[in-house]
GUMI-414242 format. One line per 2 residues: number of its first residue (from 1); their letters; for each residue y, z, x of N, C-alpha, C, O, CB. Coordinates in steps of 0.02 Angstrom, whole numbers. Last residue first. Glycine has a CB too. Layout:
! residues N
NUM> a> Y/Z/X/Y/Z/X/Y/Z/X/Y/Z/X/Y/Z/X ~ ...
//
This chain:
! residues 294
294> ra> -963/-715/1264/-1012/-770/1278/-1019/-819/1217/-1057/-867/1219/-1084/-738/1294 ~ -863/-611/1256/-912/-614/1327/-967/-665/1333/-1007/-669/1380/-953/-546/1335
292> lt> -697/-649/1194/-781/-663/1185/-830/-648/1265/-822/-679/1317/-791/-761/1160 ~ -597/-546/1209/-606/-599/1230/-689/-596/1226/-728/-554/1248/-569/-611/1296
290> ii> -427/-457/1230/-507/-452/1185/-532/-526/1193/-489/-569/1185/-501/-429/1085 ~ -300/-393/1300/-319/-466/1274/-423/-435/1269/-460/-402/1305/-287/-555/1356
288> ed> -187/-250/1251/-250/-282/1289/-285/-334/1257/-301/-330/1198/-302/-233/1302 ~ -86/-231/1172/-66/-267/1214/-115/-283/1256/-103/-325/1299/-19/-244/1239
286> ga> -131/-70/1145/-119/-142/1107/-116/-226/1113/-135/-269/1074/-72/-135/1090 ~ -273/-34/1230/-191/-17/1221/-183/-95/1180/-214/-149/1182/-132/-4/1314
284> lr> -400/72/1227/-388/16/1230/-300/-3/1194/-280/17/1139/-453/-14/1197 ~ -423/195/1371/-427/173/1289/-391/99/1260/-343/82/1295/-385/236/1245
282> gs> -543/164/1507/-466/190/1455/-475/173/1408/-524/140/1390/-393/167/1464 ~ -578/11/1617/-589/73/1572/-513/95/1541/-457/68/1543/-625/141/1623
280> er> -539/-105/1640/-609/-97/1647/-614/-14/1615/-667/6/1591/-634/-110/1735 ~ -432/-236/1570/-448/-179/1606/-532/-142/1601/-574/-158/1558/-393/-131/1580
278> dr> -462/-346/1460/-416/-349/1517/-431/-277/1564/-453/-303/1615/-333/-355/1488 ~ -628/-353/1391/-569/-311/1394/-549/-350/1463/-586/-375/1505/-582/-220/1395
276> rl> -762/-453/1314/-736/-426/1371/-645/-406/1358/-608/-439/1322/-753/-486/1434 ~ -894/-421/1192/-837/-436/1213/-826/-411/1274/-858/-364/1298/-793/-420/1174
274> ag> -1036/-386/1202/-1032/-450/1163/-955/-456/1177/-944/-516/1172/-1058/-449/1077 ~ -1085/-261/1267/-1066/-340/1322/-1065/-395/1261/-1095/-447/1271/-1146/-369/1397
272> ad> -1065/-158/1211/-1151/-187/1186/-1131/-258/1258/-1175/-293/1284/-1165/-231/1054 ~ -955/-123/1249/-1018/-81/1254/-1065/-116/1248/-1114/-105/1283/-1028/-31/1211
270> il> -890/-203/1149/-874/-201/1207/-935/-174/1239/-970/-220/1260/-815/-168/1216 ~ -914/-177/1030/-929/-212/1041/-923/-225/1119/-963/-265/1143/-911/-239/1001
268> ea> -853/-30/1042/-944/-33/1029/-972/-111/1043/-1030/-121/1062/-968/-11/933 ~ -717/-61/1033/-759/-17/1111/-848/-30/1075/-894/-37/1115/-727/113/1124
266> la> -724/-124/901/-717/-153/970/-743/-132/1037/-775/-162/1079/-659/-155/979 ~ -748/-8/816/-785/-66/815/-775/-112/878/-826/-137/902/-769/-100/754
264> qn> -623/53/854/-695/99/881/-743/22/894/-764/-2/946/-742/171/798 ~ -528/-27/824/-525/1/895/-613/31/912/-648/30/963/-455/74/897
262> ad> -550/-14/682/-572/-75/721/-564/-61/796/-604/-92/831/-529/-139/700 ~ -523/92/650/-582/77/631/-597/-5/669/-649/-37/676/-582/83/546
260> aa> -386/109/649/-435/138/688/-499/121/696/-530/133/748/-439/189/674 ~ -359/46/549/-352/0/603/-391/45/657/-423/19/703/-268/-21/622
258> ry> -482/35/403/-429/56/447/-415/8/508/-443/-45/520/-445/125/471 ~ -560/-109/299/-565/-50/354/-493/-13/370/-445/-40/344/-595/-83/428
256> vt> -581/-204/219/-545/-152/183/-556/-98/230/-562/-41/207/-570/-136/108 ~ -487/-351/278/-556/-308/266/-534/-256/229/-477/-255/206/-595/-279/333
254> at> -376/-415/318/-429/-458/291/-479/-411/282/-533/-441/278/-451/-519/333 ~ -276/-336/351/-256/-377/305/-315/-417/293/-305/-462/251/-197/-414/323
252> lt> -325/-256/444/-299/-210/378/-289/-293/356/-338/-289/319/-214/-138/382 ~ -370/-335/536/-425/-286/503/-399/-247/431/-430/-221/385/-445/-223/564
250> hr> -274/-381/580/-329/-415/537/-380/-391/515/-426/-415/482/-354/-459/561 ~ -213/-283/645/-183/-292/592/-226/-349/549/-213/-359/490/-111/-309/608
248> rl> -321/-268/748/-307/-222/699/-262/-227/642/-266/-189/594/-288/-176/728 ~ -282/-390/825/-362/-385/788/-358/-328/749/-398/-332/703/-432/-374/841
246> et> -149/-377/870/-178/-441/811/-240/-393/778/-243/-369/721/-217/-534/857 ~ -199/-273/949/-148/-265/896/-157/-308/829/-166/-293/770/-82/-283/928
244> vp> -267/-338/1048/-283/-289/1004/-250/-269/953/-282/-244/907/-291/-245/1029 ~ -219/-517/1074/-242/-457/1090/-276/-389/1045/-317/-407/1003/-194/-441/1117
242> rp> -379/-633/1084/-329/-581/1034/-305/-553/1082/-337/-549/1134/-358/-525/979 ~ -464/-791/1107/-438/-709/1126/-369/-692/1095/-320/-728/1085/-427/-697/1213
240> gg> -492/-868/978/-491/-879/1034/-476/-791/1045/-477/-745/1004/-440/-943/1057 ~ -505/-893/841/-438/-903/850/-438/-890/935/-383/-902/962/-390/-849/800
238> ar> -662/-908/789/-615/-947/743/-542/-955/794/-517/-1011/795/-601/-898/661 ~ -697/-801/881/-733/-853/900/-676/-920/857/-654/-968/888/-827/-841/871
236> le> -625/-683/825/-609/-725/901/-639/-783/910/-610/-823/947/-632/-689/964 ~ -687/-681/691/-615/-697/691/-594/-723/791/-558/-769/810/-567/-607/655
234> al> -811/-663/721/-812/-708/688/-715/-733/689/-691/-790/689/-855/-681/618 ~ -799/-517/768/-815/-585/819/-819/-655/773/-834/-704/807/-900/-575/863
232> le> -733/-460/667/-687/-467/715/-725/-525/767/-694/-568/799/-668/-390/750 ~ -840/-455/564/-794/-513/545/-734/-511/621/-695/-559/626/-750/-493/452
230> ha> -964/-390/641/-971/-459/599/-895/-490/602/-885/-541/635/-999/-445/511 ~ -876/-261/648/-898/-306/696/-889/-364/706/-850/-395/743/-941/-308/698
228> lp> -874/-238/489/-821/-254/528/-836/-281/585/-811/-337/588/-785/-206/540 ~ -1022/-213/461/-984/-289/420/-916/-299/457/-894/-356/461/-962/-277/321
226> el> -1035/-110/538/-1069/-168/567/-1030/-231/519/-1014/-285/542/-1161/-162/558 ~ -988/27/532/-942/-34/549/-976/-93/554/-942/-137/580/-905/-27/612
224> dp> -985/141/417/-1041/82/438/-974/46/460/-924/37/426/-1102/36/370 ~ -906/275/439/-909/223/396/-959/185/436/-972/206/492/-841/186/380
222> dg> -937/447/423/-944/391/492/-935/335/430/-955/351/374/-1039/388/554 ~ -870/513/281/-887/538/334/-892/453/387/-849/410/380/-962/590/317
220> vv> -834/394/152/-854/470/165/-890/473/222/-943/441/223/-895/503/111 ~ -823/266/105/-766/299/165/-784/368/169/-741/404/195/-678/296/144
218> dv> -930/122/87/-924/216/72/-883/247/112/-908/258/167/-993/263/85 ~ -923/-25/38/-897/30/78/-891/107/70/-844/139/46/-843/15/86
216> tt> -989/-142/-70/-935/-71/-59/-950/-38/7/-1010/-27/17/-947/-6/-120 ~ -1002/-298/-94/-1027/-267/-57/-970/-197/-58/-910/-208/-45/-1042/-312/6
214> gt> -986/-432/-152/-945/-383/-200/-993/-311/-160/-1020/-272/-200/-958/-402/-310 ~ -1006/-559/-122/-1060/-515/-121/-1043/-445/-170/-1080/-417/-211/-1073/-496/-41
212> pd> -891/-625/-124/-914/-638/-182/-988/-598/-192/-1022/-599/-243/-916/-715/-189 ~ -725/-547/-86/-788/-550/-56/-850/-564/-128/-853/-524/-175/-798/-469/-7
210> lp> -608/-520/-132/-629/-590/-117/-693/-600/-97/-717/-657/-91/-592/-617/-69 ~ -589/-378/-131/-599/-420/-201/-627/-499/-199/-655/-531/-244/-525/-424/-237
208> dr> -697/-284/-42/-651/-346/-29/-644/-376/-97/-695/-400/-122/-682/-403/26 ~ -718/-125/-104/-725/-168/-83/-678/-219/-56/-620/-201/-46/-752/-178/-113
206> yr> -748/66/-57/-713/0/-83/-746/-47/-79/-803/-40/-57/-658/-21/-55 ~ -766/232/-183/-803/169/-128/-732/114/-144/-692/108/-190/-909/126/-164
204> vg> -727/378/-210/-712/309/-220/-734/269/-166/-715/277/-108/-645/298/-231 ~ -736/518/-213/-789/486/-205/-782/419/-234/-822/399/-276/-840/522/-230
202> ln> -613/580/-172/-635/562/-239/-712/535/-253/-736/536/-310/-587/511/-259 ~ -601/602/-57/-591/664/-79/-623/667/-146/-649/715/-174/-520/682/-80
200> ag> -626/486/1/-662/540/12/-669/581/-8/-720/615/-2/-659/558/43 ~ -504/422/-65/-567/389/-88/-634/440/-50/-691/430/-72/-564/298/-59
198> le> -389/477/13/-416/475/-56/-481/464/-77/-510/508/-109/-387/434/-87 ~ -445/429/143/-425/501/136/-443/508/56/-495/535/35/-337/517/158
196> wl> -419/270/125/-460/308/128/-482/393/147/-539/406/164/-477/276/151 ~ -290/259/79/-337/238/16/-402/271/43/-440/298/3/-346/147/0
194> ad> -218/324/166/-197/340/103/-276/346/75/-311/394/58/-142/281/67 ~ -248/205/283/-263/268/283/-250/336/224/-271/392/239/-237/277/337
192> rv> -163/108/201/-232/99/207/-270/162/221/-316/178/184/-245/52/258 ~ -36/162/213/-70/142/132/-148/137/143/-189/157/102/-39/55/97
190> ae> -22/154/360/-25/226/311/-60/206/252/-114/232/240/54/259/284 ~ -13/28/374/-75/86/406/-84/109/351/-126/100/307/-59/149/464
188> ls> 77/-40/331/14/-61/307/-46/-12/325/-103/-10/302/1/-130/335 ~ 175/39/388/162/67/324/104/28/311/67/59/273/220/62/271
186> rd> 154/-11/533/150/56/494/134/62/445/79/88/435/193/85/487 ~ 187/-150/500/135/-118/512/101/-39/501/50/-19/474/139/-132/560
184> sr> 301/-206/360/283/-150/422/216/-140/435/180/-123/388/308/-77/408 ~ 317/-275/277/328/-308/329/327/-244/390/349/-244/448/398/-352/319
182> sg> 201/-285/146/254/-256/155/272/-304/232/244/-358/242/244/-169/154 ~ 91/-258/9/136/-288/37/190/-284/70/241/-280/35/145/-308/15
180> fa> -77/-210/-77/-13/-185/-40/53/-233/4/28/-230/60/-46/-140/14 ~ -150/-181/-224/-124/-230/-164/-59/-201/-137/-10/-177/-164/-108/-310/-190
178> iv> -302/-144/-277/-225/-114/-270/-211/-166/-217/-252/-188/-176/-213/-21/-242 ~ -389/-206/-449/-378/-217/-376/-304/-169/-344/-257/-160/-382/-368/-308/-368
176> ga> -495/-125/-543/-449/-159/-539/-449/-188/-459/-497/-191/-420/-392/-120/-565 ~ -606/-21/-529/-527/26/-562/-474/-39/-525/-426/-23/-489/-506/143/-512
174> ae> -751/14/-622/-709/-35/-572/-649/-35/-592/-630/-45/-649/-729/-107/-567 ~ -880/133/-603/-827/113/-640/-763/73/-595/-734/97/-546/-803/179/-676
172> gg> -963/223/-510/-981/150/-543/-922/107/-573/-921/46/-564/-1033/160/-606 ~ -960/347/-517/-988/348/-573/-1006/255/-583/-1037/226/-628/-936/391/-630
170> sl> -804/353/-419/-889/378/-432/-912/373/-497/-875/400/-538/-905/455/-416 ~ -727/189/-423/-736/260/-445/-821/283/-432/-873/251/-434/-710/266/-532
168> vp> -686/64/-323/-753/71/-366/-762/154/-367/-795/183/-324/-828/28/-325 ~ -536/-30/-282/-585/13/-299/-634/20/-348/-631/-7/-403/-564/52/-303
166> av> -521/-158/-186/-551/-159/-267/-583/-65/-262/-639/-46/-243/-638/-243/-282 ~ -377/-195/-78/-456/-181/-101/-456/-153/-176/-410/-133/-212/-495/-119/-47
164> ea> -260/-287/29/-294/-252/-48/-365/-243/-57/-407/-285/-40/-280/-299/-113 ~ -142/-329/104/-192/-281/105/-196/-289/33/-152/-295/-10/-179/-207/138
162> vl> 3/-409/197/-41/-400/142/-106/-359/152/-125/-354/210/-58/-463/119 ~ 137/-464/270/73/-400/278/57/-393/213/98/-372/173/94/-318/312
160> pf> 230/-534/228/212/-554/285/141/-517/299/98/-540/336/268/-541/334 ~ 305/-591/77/278/-520/101/210/-545/157/157/-568/137/246/-465/22
158> ga> 320/-681/9/379/-664/73/337/-595/81/371/-545/96/485/-654/48 ~ 258/-765/-94/317/-723/-120/352/-705/-76/412/-703/-88/304/-667/-154
156> sv> 141/-785/-31/189/-853/-54/268/-801/-48/315/-805/-8/164/-896/-162 ~ 82/-664/-9/115/-688/39/150/-754/36/181/-778/83/77/-686/84
154> lv> 78/-626/-133/118/-596/-117/125/-624/-74/185/-632/-68/116/-545/-115 ~ -26/-752/-174/45/-729/-214/84/-689/-174/141/-713/-172/35/-687/-281
152> dr> -135/-711/-110/-113/-768/-88/-39/-752/-120/6/-740/-80/-159/-836/-112 ~ -177/-560/-145/-180/-579/-90/-123/-656/-67/-81/-655/-22/-257/-585/-86
150> as> -245/-517/-253/-148/-541/-269/-116/-555/-193/-56/-560/-180/-87/-457/-312 ~ -401/-537/-363/-345/-505/-303/-261/-558/-304/-236/-604/-336/-396/-519/-204
148> dg> -349/-435/-533/-379/-484/-477/-335/-483/-422/-279/-460/-414/-388/-561/-499 ~ -285/-332/-602/-334/-353/-609/-405/-411/-563/-466/-419/-564/-307/-364/-652
146> th> -184/-233/-502/-166/-288/-562/-251/-300/-553/-279/-279/-502/-96/-371/-545 ~ -46/-127/-450/-124/-137/-465/-111/-181/-532/-71/-181/-579/-175/-55/-481
144> ll> 47/-133/-295/38/-154/-357/-43/-165/-391/-88/-200/-366/77/-215/-355 ~ 182/-84/-189/110/-39/-202/111/-94/-291/157/-94/-332/123/91/-207
142> le> 275/-165/-113/249/-155/-157/187/-139/-149/144/-167/-115/260/-192/-189 ~ 436/-148/-30/391/-157/-6/356/-139/-65/386/-94/-94/384/-130/52
140> gt> 579/-251/62/553/-227/8/467/-208/17/432/-240/57/570/-281/-47 ~ 665/-311/134/671/-255/163/623/-196/79/632/-139/57/776/-244/189
138> rg> 718/-448/122/659/-433/199/657/-343/188/646/-310/239/709/-463/310 ~ 735/-456/-37/748/-515/59/693/-486/89/634/-499/80/839/-499/131
136> nt> 662/-404/-133/711/-359/-119/742/-408/-42/771/-376/2/674/-269/-109 ~ 528/-407/-161/521/-411/-91/606/-393/-65/621/-376/-8/487/-493/-67
134> aa> 541/-394/-293/494/-330/-254/495/-331/-176/477/-288/-137/406/-335/-274 ~ 570/-514/-314/636/-465/-339/605/-400/-288/641/-365/-253/642/-442/-448
132> tl> 470/-595/-301/537/-618/-273/577/-539/-268/607/-518/-218/581/-683/-332 ~ 392/-559/-403/390/-528/-326/419/-554/-301/401/-545/-243/340/-523/-286
130> lk> 462/-579/-556/441/-505/-495/432/-495/-422/452/-448/-387/380/-481/-505 ~ 464/-705/-507/525/-689/-511/508/-613/-475/521/-590/-419/558/-697/-591
128> pt> 344/-769/-494/362/-763/-427/437/-721/-459/469/-705/-409/367/-848/-376 ~ 217/-648/-596/251/-712/-609/296/-715/-508/281/-673/-465/322/-700/-702
126> ma> 46/-611/-628/121/-583/-593/158/-654/-587/129/-707/-574/113/-537/-502 ~ -35/-575/-792/6/-634/-734/49/-590/-697/81/-543/-720/63/-703/-773
124> gp> -66/-410/-844/-56/-481/-844/-45/-500/-775/-45/-468/-722/1/-503/-887 ~ -60/-280/-805/-110/-279/-812/-106/-377/-813/-149/-406/-779/-132/-224/-873
122> ld> 15/-185/-657/39/-242/-707/-40/-282/-748/-73/-315/-709/91/-309/-649 ~ 111/-59/-596/39/-81/-646/36/-124/-685/50/-115/-744/15/-40/-688
120> vf> 206/-57/-461/203/-104/-519/116/-103/-549/70/-139/-527/232/-189/-487 ~ 328/-3/-364/265/30/-386/247/-11/-446/283/4/-493/273/111/-404
118> sf> 418/-29/-245/408/-44/-306/331/-28/-307/287/-38/-265/433/-115/-324 ~ 565/36/-139/486/27/-131/477/32/-219/507/71/-255/437/101/-73
116> lp> 678/-51/-9/645/-40/-90/573/-37/-92/531/-76/-68/663/-101/-142 ~ 810/-22/89/743/1/70/731/-3/-25/756/22/-75/737/88/104
114> ag> 943/-151/49/924/-66/46/847/-74/55/819/-124/33/948/-17/-38 ~ 975/-253/1/999/-248/76/1002/-181/97/1038/-154/139/1068/-277/89
112> aa> 1013/-230/-164/996/-261/-122/1025/-254/-41/1084/-250/-26/1003/-314/-151 ~ 1001/-126/-285/962/-111/-216/953/-168/-153/911/-164/-108/890/-93/-237
110> ga> 1099/-132/-394/1098/-127/-330/1082/-130/-273/1117/-134/-222/1101/-111/-326 ~ 1038/-104/-507/1045/-55/-479/1069/-66/-411/1064/-21/-370/995/-23/-486
108> ak> 1019/-227/-556/1066/-185/-581/1081/-125/-543/1135/-98/-549/1048/-168/-642 ~ 913/-295/-479/981/-322/-479/1030/-267/-510/1086/-265/-484/985/-392/-520
106> va> 812/-201/-542/831/-201/-478/902/-248/-459/942/-222/-420/767/-226/-441 ~ 809/-251/-671/819/-169/-640/823/-167/-578/844/-113/-558/763/-118/-652
104> vp> 783/-389/-650/844/-359/-691/861/-300/-663/914/-291/-634/831/-347/-766 ~ 640/-369/-597/706/-405/-556/766/-383/-592/805/-353/-555/708/-493/-556
102> lr> 583/-277/-696/606/-262/-629/647/-309/-604/701/-286/-586/557/-253/-584 ~ 532/-319/-810/589/-330/-822/630/-309/-746/690/-321/-736/606/-290/-888
100> ya> 389/-324/-804/415/-396/-782/499/-381/-805/531/-432/-819/369/-474/-832 ~ 358/-231/-852/345/-213/-789/388/-281/-774/423/-281/-724/260/-199/-762
98> dg> 438/-203/-981/383/-180/-971/396/-217/-893/455/-230/-882/319/-200/-1028 ~ 555/-58/-1066/540/-125/-1051/480/-133/-1010/456/-79/-993/594/-154/-1019
96> pl> 711/50/-1055/646/19/-1089/627/-40/-1052/665/-70/-1014/657/-3/-1167 ~ 722/148/-905/735/87/-928/687/77/-989/628/93/-982/728/37/-871
94> lh> 797/274/-834/745/273/-887/781/198/-918/836/189/-943/743/354/-946 ~ 871/322/-677/874/261/-713/812/270/-750/763/274/-713/880/193/-671
92> vt> 925/444/-581/868/427/-622/897/381/-676/942/400/-714/830/491/-652 ~ 1000/475/-396/1005/444/-483/944/414/-507/912/372/-475/1063/379/-495
90> ve> 1032/595/-284/975/552/-329/987/547/-414/985/583/-463/897/592/-317 ~ 1123/678/-233/1145/613/-224/1076/579/-246/1067/526/-217/1176/595/-146
88> ap> 1118/805/-300/1157/733/-347/1161/671/-302/1192/621/-319/1248/748/-373 ~ 932/838/-292/1003/853/-271/1043/786/-305/1017/735/-328/1013/859/-178
86> le> 849/884/-452/852/831/-383/927/836/-365/973/838/-405/829/739/-400 ~ 823/965/-566/818/998/-498/832/954/-440/829/978/-383/750/1025/-487
84> ae> 847/878/-667/887/956/-654/906/968/-584/958/976/-553/838/1023/-672 ~ 740/806/-666/809/773/-651/856/829/-628/894/826/-580/841/734/-718
82> ip> 653/883/-718/633/873/-648/705/853/-631/733/882/-584/569/816/-629 ~ 694/905/-861/700/938/-810/679/953/-749/679/1009/-723/700/966/-824
80> gl> 681/770/-881/739/799/-901/733/855/-841/762/851/-787/741/824/-985 ~ 554/702/-900/578/681/-842/643/732/-819/659/740/-760/597/602/-852
78> ra> 522/742/-1039/463/762/-965/499/750/-913/484/787/-866/388/712/-951 ~ 621/692/-1119/588/759/-1120/567/782/-1074/584/838/-1055/545/767/-1154
76> pl> 587/536/-1087/668/592/-1075/651/664/-1074/670/696/-1026/733/587/-1146 ~ 461/529/-1126/463/518/-1066/537/567/-1046/541/614/-1007/462/434/-1052
74> da> 423/541/-1257/424/589/-1228/461/600/-1160/484/653/-1139/371/599/-1228 ~ 393/387/-1279/462/416/-1322/466/492/-1288/524/511/-1292/451/421/-1423
72> aa> 345/245/-1220/339/351/-1176/396/368/-1220/452/362/-1194/366/375/-1055 ~ 320/119/-1183/309/151/-1242/299/216/-1209/249/233/-1177/253/123/-1289
70> da> 387/42/-1056/369/-4/-1115/364/57/-1189/397/45/-1240/280/-50/-1092 ~ 489/102/-943/405/116/-964/428/101/-1040/469/132/-1075/362/211/-946
68> lv> 533/121/-775/555/56/-820/471/59/-867/418/36/-847/574/-39/-757 ~ 630/208/-682/591/222/-725/581/157/-770/629/144/-805/614/280/-756
66> lv> 716/205/-534/706/143/-586/649/169/-613/601/159/-576/697/63/-557 ~ 815/311/-423/747/282/-451/740/256/-520/760/293/-566/696/332/-448
64> tv> 903/306/-273/896/272/-356/835/268/-367/797/232/-334/923/197/-373 ~ 986/394/-157/934/366/-176/924/355/-264/940/397/-306/884/405/-143
62> qr> 1087/401/-20/1090/387/-106/1028/353/-116/1015/298/-92/1157/334/-138 ~ 1155/543/81/1111/490/64/1118/467/-2/1149/502/-43/1045/507/74
60> gr> 1174/689/77/1220/629/132/1194/547/111/1225/499/133/1194/644/236 ~ 994/729/57/1082/746/56/1108/698/102/1080/673/151/1109/828/85
58> vq> 872/681/83/929/665/42/990/660/42/1030/615/33/931/687/10 ~ 815/798/172/831/710/207/887/680/165/938/657/190/754/646/199
56> dg> 830/876/87/866/889/166/873/841/193/919/827/232/834/927/217 ~ 728/839/-30/795/858/-29/834/853/1/886/830/-24/806/894/-31
54> ht> 614/800/-21/656/803/26/689/798/29/715/764/73/659/791/55 ~ 555/849/-168/528/901/-94/564/879/-27/558/915/23/434/891/-73
52> av> 625/765/-269/626/842/-252/603/862/-183/642/893/-146/581/881/-302 ~ 517/669/-242/595/649/-198/633/722/-210/671/741/-165/654/568/-242
50> lr> 412/723/-286/385/696/-208/490/703/-193/519/733/-148/325/576/-203 ~ 461/733/-426/451/791/-388/443/767/-312/476/802/-273/388/831/-417
48> la> 450/596/-450/510/628/-448/523/693/-406/569/706/-368/523/641/-511 ~ 322/554/-458/379/529/-397/428/579/-392/447/602/-338/422/457/-411
46> ae> 268/637/-539/265/654/-480/302/633/-440/323/665/-392/221/650/-461 ~ 333/577/-659/336/650/-641/324/662/-586/364/701/-561/300/690/-672
44> as> 268/453/-646/357/460/-646/364/529/-639/414/543/-605/403/434/-722 ~ 145/495/-687/171/457/-600/224/478/-593/241/515/-547/181/373/-584
42> ga> 156/530/-819/134/585/-748/137/553/-679/133/582/-625/49/612/-751 ~ 173/423/-873/250/467/-863/205/528/-815/236/565/-777/300/509/-961
40> da> 141/280/-776/121/312/-844/156/374/-820/170/382/-761/34/319/-867 ~ 220/116/-723/175/183/-715/174/226/-772/208/209/-820/200/227/-659
38> ga> 271/6/-759/205/5/-802/172/80/-775/118/102/-795/148/-72/-782 ~ 382/33/-610/361/-27/-662/292/-27/-713/254/-73/-697/351/-91/-615
36> la> 477/101/-521/404/109/-546/420/82/-624/454/102/-671/369/200/-539 ~ 558/103/-378/550/76/-443/487/68/-456/446/39/-421/582/19/-454
34> it> 684/170/-274/622/182/-275/609/151/-356/649/172/-398/605/265/-257 ~ 800/150/-137/788/124/-224/702/131/-224/665/104/-183/821/19/-245
32> ar> 927/210/-36/857/191/-60/835/168/-121/879/177/-163/822/237/-54 ~ 1057/241/104/1033/198/10/931/174/16/894/142/53/1103/71/-2
30> rs> 1055/221/236/1093/272/204/1080/283/122/1095/334/90/1167/253/218 ~ 905/205/332/967/164/278/1002/244/236/977/298/218/912/90/195
28> rh> 816/246/436/867/176/423/903/156/384/934/102/387/848/130/418 ~ 799/361/344/794/371/434/833/313/446/889/325/467/708/365/479
26> la> 754/341/231/800/343/226/826/391/308/863/440/315/807/365/153 ~ 632/282/245/679/235/209/746/258/240/786/220/266/676/241/123
24> ap> 561/372/298/570/324/336/621/275/324/649/238/365/518/300/340 ~ 547/451/195/574/481/249/598/451/283/650/470/310/545/510/279
22> lw> 473/382/112/553/399/79/568/417/159/615/384/180/567/479/2 ~ 336/332/147/394/286/139/462/316/140/509/284/164/388/251/76
20> tt> 246/447/152/253/402/207/317/373/199/359/387/242/200/351/211 ~ 263/463/19/262/536/66/292/509/124/345/529/149/179/574/87
18> lq> 229/365/-50/286/376/-80/318/439/-1/375/448/19/269/413/-177 ~ 86/381/-32/137/309/10/206/323/11/244/303/56/137/227/-32
16> rv> 61/496/-121/46/490/-69/89/406/-13/114/409/43/-31/497/-87 ~ 97/452/-225/122/487/-205/122/494/-141/173/498/-107/112/521/-231
14> ll> 22/330/-260/86/318/-268/119/380/-228/170/365/-196/105/312/-344 ~ -117/401/-256/-98/335/-212/-36/337/-197/-20/344/-138/-107/268/-243
12> er> -120/483/-373/-107/510/-301/-98/468/-245/-76/489/-191/-158/549/-282 ~ -110/381/-478/-41/429/-440/-35/465/-389/16/482/-359/-19/476/-472
10> lf> -207/309/-453/-157/273/-433/-108/328/-437/-60/323/-398/-144/210/-472 ~ -308/428/-509/-310/383/-438/-260/353/-412/-253/360/-351/-348/332/-439
8> dt> -261/428/-637/-253/496/-579/-243/475/-514/-198/488/-474/-319/544/-571 ~ -312/314/-679/-234/347/-690/-217/383/-641/-167/375/-605/-223/394/-748
6> tr> -427/301/-671/-383/260/-628/-325/267/-632/-283/235/-599/-389/202/-631 ~ -460/399/-769/-476/420/-702/-441/360/-659/-426/379/-602/-561/429/-690
4> dt> -393/330/-890/-396/408/-857/-396/429/-802/-355/468/-777/-439/438/-867 ~ -390/155/-864/-423/230/-880/-394/290/-868/-363/289/-815/-480/240/-848
2> pm> -253/39/-904/-306/94/-860/-336/157/-884/-309/201/-917/-273/121/-803 ~ -286/-75/-1000/-239/-3/-1001/-294/37/-948/-352/56/-954/-229/44/-1099
//
């Protein structure tokens, strides 16, 4: 079970990501589904309140919120007053069961073919059925809290873009692994930016779950970009010249840094003579090809 501090951290991250996801989902579709599996009661309350603040965007559309709760007898009483404030277009289903019932819940809600955001807190092993349900064909995004690296299994399940970090809370408390699976570069950037903003506010450091050295990155103030610079140089040595967009994406999926940090690291490497760019000056454009200088 997550500690109270980990639970608070996850709740804040969930709200920040839903704040980005919900308006975008309703812009491209007339219906959307939010599935909370394994979330604590406070997180379910926070998610519903977030939906309520987007009432103008929700009207005329259909939003379904699924809450899978294994043992929370007081949850109906806690969610009831918030449900009463929601627009009529929002339907809330409180379902008994653990996170592994997500596939059944998503299917019963008729989520297929429309945007699906799933938050899953899973202390046990991930199953292919659960992850496939979260992909929802090509329309799903998954924010996952688990104990170990989930990058490979999320890619295998059908998420082409996966980012993950292992948060270290102030005082050195490990908070498991947070992974995010999507098809959207914009969503990937949003969750990483949210992690860094939240980390700076709460004094959280991050490490790559697959880094055997366990090196953590401090996200307060200006970050140390030397590890990222080494990673980008290694990527260019291995794969040859690459456009800036691909190097930004590599930063998001293979490191704990933000896309903006990739631009800064590339600019510094260019200034140092380690890399060459297509154009002589100006901001680095996404389609600009970056090449090793030697």
